[in-house]
C-alpha positions as CSV (number, residue, x, y, z in Angstrom):
1,T,20.2,15.9,-41.0
2,I,21.6,13.3,-43.5
3,P,21.4,10.5,-41.0
4,L,17.8,11.4,-40.2
5,V,16.9,11.4,-43.9
6,L,18.5,8.0,-44.3
7,L,16.7,6.7,-41.2
8,A,13.4,8.0,-42.6
9,L,14.1,6.3,-45.9
10,I,15.1,3.0,-44.3
11,S,12.0,3.2,-42.0
12,A,9.7,3.9,-45.0
13,Y,11.2,0.8,-46.7
14,G,10.5,-1.2,-43.5
15,I,6.9,0.1,-43.4
16,S,6.4,-1.0,-47.0
17,L,8.0,-4.4,-46.3
18,S,5.8,-4.9,-43.2
19,Y,2.7,-4.0,-45.1
20,K,3.4,-6.5,-47.9
21,T,4.3,-9.2,-45.4
22,I,1.2,-8.7,-43.2
23,S,-1.0,-8.6,-46.4
24,R,0.5,-12.0,-47.5
25,L,-0.1,-13.5,-44.1
26,R,-3.7,-12.3,-43.9
27,K,-4.5,-14.6,-46.8
28,Y,-4.1,-17.5,-44.4
29,E,-5.8,-15.8,-41.4
30,E,-9.1,-17.6,-41.6
31,K,-7.5,-21.1,-42.0
32,S,-5.1,-20.3,-39.1
33,E,-8.0,-19.2,-36.9
34,K,-9.9,-22.5,-37.7
35,A,-6.7,-24.5,-36.9
36,A,-6.3,-22.5,-33.7
37,E,-9.7,-23.7,-32.5
38,W,-8.5,-27.3,-32.5
39,S,-4.8,-27.0,-31.7
40,N,-3.0,-25.2,-28.9
41,T,0.2,-25.2,-31.0
42,A,-1.7,-23.5,-33.9
43,A,-3.2,-21.0,-31.5
44,E,0.2,-20.2,-30.1
45,R,1.7,-19.8,-33.6
46,L,-1.1,-17.5,-34.7
47,H,-0.7,-15.4,-31.6
48,K,3.1,-15.2,-32.1
49,T,2.6,-14.3,-35.8
50,R,0.2,-11.4,-34.9
51,T,2.4,-10.0,-32.0
52,T,5.7,-10.2,-33.9
53,Q,4.2,-8.6,-37.0
54,A,2.4,-5.9,-35.1
55,G,5.5,-5.1,-33.0
56,G,7.7,-4.8,-36.1
57,A,5.1,-2.6,-37.9
58,I,4.6,-0.3,-34.8
59,T,8.3,0.2,-34.1
60,I,9.4,0.8,-37.7
61,G,6.5,3.2,-37.9
62,A,7.6,5.0,-34.8
63,S,11.1,5.3,-36.2
64,F,9.7,6.9,-39.4
65,I,7.5,9.3,-37.5
66,T,10.2,10.4,-35.1
67,S,12.8,10.8,-37.8
68,L,10.4,13.0,-39.8
69,S,9.5,15.0,-36.6
70,L,13.2,15.8,-36.1
71,L,13.6,16.8,-39.7
72,I,10.6,19.2,-39.7
73,P,11.2,22.4,-37.8
74,S,8.7,23.0,-35.0
75,P,8.4,25.1,-31.9
76,I,8.6,22.0,-29.7
77,Q,11.7,20.1,-30.8
78,L,12.3,16.7,-29.2
79,P,15.9,16.1,-27.9
80,L,17.8,14.0,-30.4
81,L,19.6,12.0,-27.8
82,Y,16.4,10.9,-26.0
83,V,14.7,10.0,-29.3
84,A,17.7,8.1,-30.5
85,I,17.9,6.1,-27.2
86,F,14.2,5.4,-27.3
87,N,14.2,4.2,-30.9
88,T,17.4,2.1,-30.4
89,V,15.9,0.3,-27.4
90,L,12.4,-0.1,-29.1
91,L,13.8,-1.3,-32.4
92,T,16.3,-3.7,-30.8
93,A,13.6,-5.2,-28.6
94,S,11.3,-5.6,-31.6
95,R,14.1,-7.2,-33.7
96,V,14.8,-9.7,-30.9
97,H,11.1,-10.5,-30.5
98,M,10.7,-11.1,-34.3
99,Q,14.0,-12.9,-34.8
100,R,13.0,-15.6,-32.2
101,F,10.0,-16.5,-34.3
102,W,10.9,-15.6,-37.9
103,N,14.0,-17.7,-38.6
104,D,14.8,-20.9,-40.4
105,R,14.8,-22.9,-37.2
106,V,11.1,-22.0,-36.4
107,Q,9.6,-21.2,-39.7
108,T,9.9,-23.7,-42.6
109,Q,9.2,-23.1,-46.2
110,V,6.0,-24.8,-47.3
111,P,6.2,-26.4,-50.8
112,F,3.6,-24.9,-53.3
113,V,2.6,-22.1,-50.9
114,E,4.5,-19.3,-52.5
115,T,2.7,-16.4,-50.8
116,F,3.3,-17.8,-47.4
117,N,7.0,-18.5,-48.2
118,K,7.3,-14.8,-49.4
119,A,5.8,-13.7,-46.1
120,I,8.4,-15.7,-44.2
121,K,11.2,-14.2,-46.3
122,G,9.7,-10.7,-45.9
123,S,9.6,-11.2,-42.1
124,E,13.2,-12.3,-42.0
125,E,14.1,-9.2,-44.1
126,L,12.2,-7.0,-41.8
127,V,14.3,-8.3,-38.9
128,T,17.4,-7.1,-40.8
129,V,15.8,-3.7,-41.5
130,L,15.0,-3.4,-37.8
131,Q,18.6,-4.2,-36.9
132,W,20.0,-1.6,-39.3
133,T,17.5,1.0,-38.2
134,A,18.4,0.4,-34.5
135,L,22.1,0.7,-35.4
136,G,21.4,3.9,-37.3
137,W,19.6,5.5,-34.3
138,A,22.4,4.4,-32.0
139,G,24.9,6.1,-34.3
140,T,22.7,9.2,-34.5
141,G,22.4,9.7,-30.8
């Protein structure tokens, strides 16, 4: 049960990080939507921002829920091996999807836009959390 507790804690941290990052990015949502009306590149970046952030939030949330469901006794217990495989695959796919967009090659720090820069760093940190959580589930299964 100790690995599941650790996975629940890491997942909870990832949820918190994801929430903070999405909240920071939402401050630029209206401007991004206006830019997307005039630029295909801006529209593509807005779409990628939304899909990568949503994917990260959903998968880290699924990791948290499944780790808790395995910790809490219930009449219907999910098989640990299947849950571990499911989460490992899901988290790895989400990490790869996010990492392709949230990295120093694609995202550049913008001078004097501190909140956006924090969102970039938070997204990069979430990629690392997804990686560690996927490895944790792989080791648990």
